[in-house]
C-alpha positions as a Markdown table, in Angstrom:
| # | Residue | x | y | z |
|---|---|---|---|---|
| 1 | Met | 46.0 | 14.4 | -18.8 |
| 2 | Ser | 46.3 | 11.9 | -15.8 |
| 3 | Val | 42.8 | 10.6 | -14.9 |
| 4 | Glu | 43.0 | 8.9 | -11.3 |
| 5 | Arg | 40.6 | 6.3 | -11.2 |
| 6 | Ser | 39.7 | 4.1 | -8.2 |
| 7 | Lys | 39.2 | 0.9 | -8.8 |
| 8 | Ala | 37.2 | -1.8 | -6.7 |
| 9 | Ala | 39.3 | -4.3 | -5.3 |
| 10 | Ser | 39.4 | -7.9 | -7.1 |
| 11 | Gln | 37.9 | -10.8 | -5.8 |
| 12 | Arg | 41.0 | -12.7 | -4.8 |
| 13 | Gln | 42.3 | -8.9 | -2.8 |
| 14 | Leu | 39.3 | -9.2 | -0.7 |
| 15 | Arg | 39.6 | -12.8 | 0.2 |
| 16 | Val | 43.1 | -12.6 | 0.7 |
| 17 | Gly | 42.0 | -9.2 | 3.2 |
| 18 | Glu | 39.5 | -11.7 | 4.9 |
| 19 | Glu | 41.8 | -14.4 | 5.4 |
| 20 | Leu | 43.9 | -11.4 | 7.0 |
| 21 | Arg | 41.7 | -10.3 | 9.0 |
| 22 | His | 40.8 | -13.6 | 10.6 |
| 23 | Val | 44.5 | -14.7 | 11.3 |
| 24 | Leu | 45.6 | -11.1 | 12.8 |
| 25 | Ala | 42.6 | -10.7 | 14.7 |
| 26 | Lys | 43.5 | -14.7 | 16.3 |
| 27 | Ile | 47.3 | -13.8 | 16.8 |
| 28 | Leu | 46.7 | -10.2 | 18.4 |
| 29 | Ser | 44.3 | -12.2 | 21.0 |
| 30 | Arg | 46.7 | -14.6 | 22.1 |
| 31 | Glu | 50.1 | -13.0 | 21.5 |
| 32 | Ala | 52.0 | -11.0 | 24.5 |
| 33 | Phe | 54.0 | -7.9 | 23.4 |
| 34 | Arg | 56.7 | -6.6 | 25.1 |
| 35 | Asp | 55.5 | -2.8 | 24.3 |
| 36 | Pro | 54.2 | -1.1 | 27.2 |
| 37 | Ala | 51.5 | 0.2 | 24.9 |
| 38 | Leu | 50.0 | -2.9 | 24.0 |
| 39 | Ala | 50.1 | -4.2 | 27.3 |
| 40 | Asp | 46.6 | -6.2 | 28.1 |
| 41 | Leu | 45.9 | -5.6 | 24.3 |
| 42 | Asn | 42.2 | -5.8 | 23.2 |
| 43 | Val | 41.7 | -5.2 | 19.5 |
| 44 | Thr | 39.3 | -5.8 | 17.3 |
| 45 | Val | 40.2 | -6.1 | 13.6 |
| 46 | Ser | 37.6 | -4.1 | 11.8 |
| 47 | Glu | 39.2 | -4.5 | 7.8 |
| 48 | Val | 42.2 | -5.5 | 6.5 |
| 49 | Arg | 42.8 | -3.9 | 2.6 |
| 50 | Val | 45.5 | -5.5 | 0.6 |
| 51 | Ser | 47.3 | -3.8 | -2.3 |
| 52 | Pro | 46.5 | -5.4 | -5.9 |
| 53 | Asp | 49.9 | -6.9 | -5.8 |
| 54 | Leu | 49.2 | -8.5 | -2.1 |
| 55 | Lys | 52.1 | -6.8 | -1.0 |
| 56 | Asn | 51.4 | -4.5 | 1.5 |
| 57 | Ala | 48.2 | -4.5 | 3.6 |
| 58 | Thr | 47.0 | -1.9 | 5.6 |
| 59 | Ala | 44.8 | -3.7 | 8.9 |
| 60 | Phe | 42.3 | -1.1 | 10.6 |
| 61 | Val | 42.0 | -1.7 | 13.9 |
| 62 | Ile | 39.9 | -0.7 | 17.2 |
| 63 | Pro | 41.2 | -0.4 | 20.3 |
| 64 | Leu | 38.7 | -1.7 | 23.0 |
| 65 | Gly | 38.0 | -1.2 | 26.7 |
| 66 | Gly | 39.1 | 2.3 | 26.7 |
| 67 | Ser | 42.3 | 2.0 | 25.5 |
| 68 | Asp | 44.9 | 4.9 | 24.4 |
| 69 | Gly | 43.5 | 4.2 | 20.6 |
| 70 | Pro | 46.8 | 6.5 | 19.0 |
| 71 | Gly | 49.3 | 4.5 | 21.1 |
| 72 | Val | 47.8 | 1.2 | 20.2 |
| 73 | Val | 48.4 | 1.9 | 16.7 |
| 74 | Ala | 51.7 | 3.1 | 17.1 |
| 75 | Gly | 52.8 | 0.3 | 19.4 |
| 76 | Leu | 51.4 | -1.6 | 16.5 |
| 77 | Asn | 53.1 | -0.6 | 14.0 |
| 78 | Arg | 56.1 | -1.1 | 15.9 |
| 79 | Ala | 55.4 | -4.6 | 16.6 |
| 80 | Ala | 54.3 | -4.8 | 12.6 |
| 81 | Gly | 57.6 | -6.8 | 11.4 |
| 82 | Phe | 56.8 | -9.5 | 14.1 |
| 83 | Val | 52.8 | -9.8 | 13.6 |
| 84 | Arg | 54.5 | -10.0 | 9.9 |
| 85 | Gly | 56.8 | -13.2 | 11.1 |
| 86 | Arg | 53.2 | -14.6 | 13.0 |
| 87 | Val | 51.0 | -13.9 | 10.2 |
| 88 | Gly | 54.0 | -16.0 | 7.8 |
| 89 | Arg | 53.4 | -19.0 | 9.7 |
| 90 | Glu | 49.7 | -19.0 | 9.7 |
| 91 | Ile | 48.2 | -17.9 | 5.9 |
| 92 | Gln | 49.8 | -19.6 | 2.9 |
| 93 | Leu | 50.7 | -16.7 | 0.6 |
| 94 | Arg | 53.8 | -16.4 | -2.1 |
| 95 | Tyr | 54.5 | -13.4 | -0.1 |
| 96 | Thr | 53.7 | -12.4 | 3.2 |
| 97 | Pro | 52.6 | -8.7 | 2.9 |
| 98 | Lys | 54.1 | -5.6 | 4.8 |
| 99 | Ile | 51.4 | -4.8 | 7.3 |
| 100 | Ala | 50.6 | -1.3 | 8.2 |
| 101 | Phe | 48.0 | -0.5 | 11.6 |
| 102 | Lys | 45.5 | 2.1 | 11.5 |
| 103 | Ala | 42.8 | 3.3 | 13.7 |
| 104 | Asp | 39.2 | 2.6 | 12.3 |
| 105 | Leu | 37.2 | 5.9 | 12.9 |
| 106 | Thr | 33.7 | 4.4 | 10.7 |
| 107 | Phe | 32.3 | 4.0 | 14.5 |
| 108 | Asp | 33.4 | 7.6 | 15.6 |
| 109 | Glu | 31.9 | 8.9 | 12.1 |
| 110 | Ala | 28.9 | 7.1 | 12.0 |
| 111 | Glu | 28.3 | 8.5 | 15.8 |
| 112 | Arg | 29.1 | 12.2 | 14.4 |
| 113 | Ile | 26.2 | 11.9 | 11.8 |
| 114 | Gly | 24.2 | 10.8 | 14.2 |
| 115 | His | 24.5 | 13.7 | 16.3 |
| 116 | Ile | 24.0 | 15.9 | 14.0 |
| 117 | Leu | 21.0 | 14.1 | 12.6 |
| 118 | Gln | 19.7 | 14.7 | 16.2 |
| 119 | Arg | 19.9 | 18.6 | 16.1 |
| 120 | Pro | 16.5 | 19.7 | 16.4 |
| 121 | Lys | 16.9 | 22.0 | 13.3 |
| 122 | Val | 18.4 | 19.1 | 11.4 |
| 123 | Ala | 15.4 | 16.6 | 12.8 |
| 124 | Asp | 13.0 | 19.0 | 11.3 |
| 125 | Asp | 14.5 | 19.2 | 7.8 |
| 126 | Val | 14.9 | 15.7 | 7.6 |
| 127 | Ala | 10.9 | 15.0 | 8.8 |
| 128 | Arg | 9.6 | 17.6 | 6.1 |
| 129 | Ala | 11.7 | 15.8 | 3.2 |
| 130 | His | 10.5 | 12.2 | 4.6 |
| 131 | Gly | 7.3 | 13.8 | 4.2 |
| 132 | Asp | 7.3 | 15.2 | 1.1 |
| 133 | Leu | 8.7 | 11.5 | -0.3 |
| 134 | Glu | 5.6 | 10.2 | 1.8 |
| 135 | Asp | 3.4 | 12.8 | -0.7 |
| 136 | Phe | 5.2 | 11.7 | -3.9 |
| 137 | Gly | 5.1 | 8.0 | -3.1 |
| 138 | Glu | 1.6 | 8.4 | -3.1 |
| 139 | Ala | 1.3 | 10.3 | -6.4 |
| 140 | Leu | 2.7 | 7.5 | -8.0 |
| 141 | Pro | 0.4 | 4.7 | -9.1 |
| 142 | Glu | 0.3 | 1.2 | -7.8 |
| 143 | Arg | 1.8 | -1.4 | -9.8 |
| 144 | Gly | -1.1 | -4.2 | -10.3 |
| 145 | Gly | -1.3 | -7.3 | -11.9 |
| 146 | Asp | 0.7 | -8.6 | -14.2 |
| 147 | Glu | 1.1 | -6.1 | -17.6 |
| 148 | Gly | 3.8 | -8.3 | -19.4 |
| 149 | His | 6.7 | -6.4 | -17.1 |
| 150 | Gly | 8.1 | -9.7 | -15.9 |
| 151 | Pro | 7.9 | -11.7 | -12.6 |
């Protein structure tokens, strides 16, 4: 029986990912790319996730200025070898990770959830639940003084 476990990223993975994020942001803002999809490139690198062996990285990007998101991501993936070479000159690692670019959809998802929460029925349910929570909070005794339970 196989049990899948999602391991949290190690401190080293997080540190390398953050360093890669800064280096990628600098490279993507100053380089001129030949690919027409990357002309006047303006992206934000929101996160970089690194594999446990530090040999692969996934960079999540958000195209700005009304750019064609899928086209920009595809262009970045075509230029990944070039970008990897530039990263190798900027960062001190035994292996320069292979970089895959993906669109960061977290802001789109947050906007979608915001729209759902603004629907009248959902807003009524949230208000009702919030009112129930306030009633519950009022029923709790207040903690006063130090009863030997710590600071």
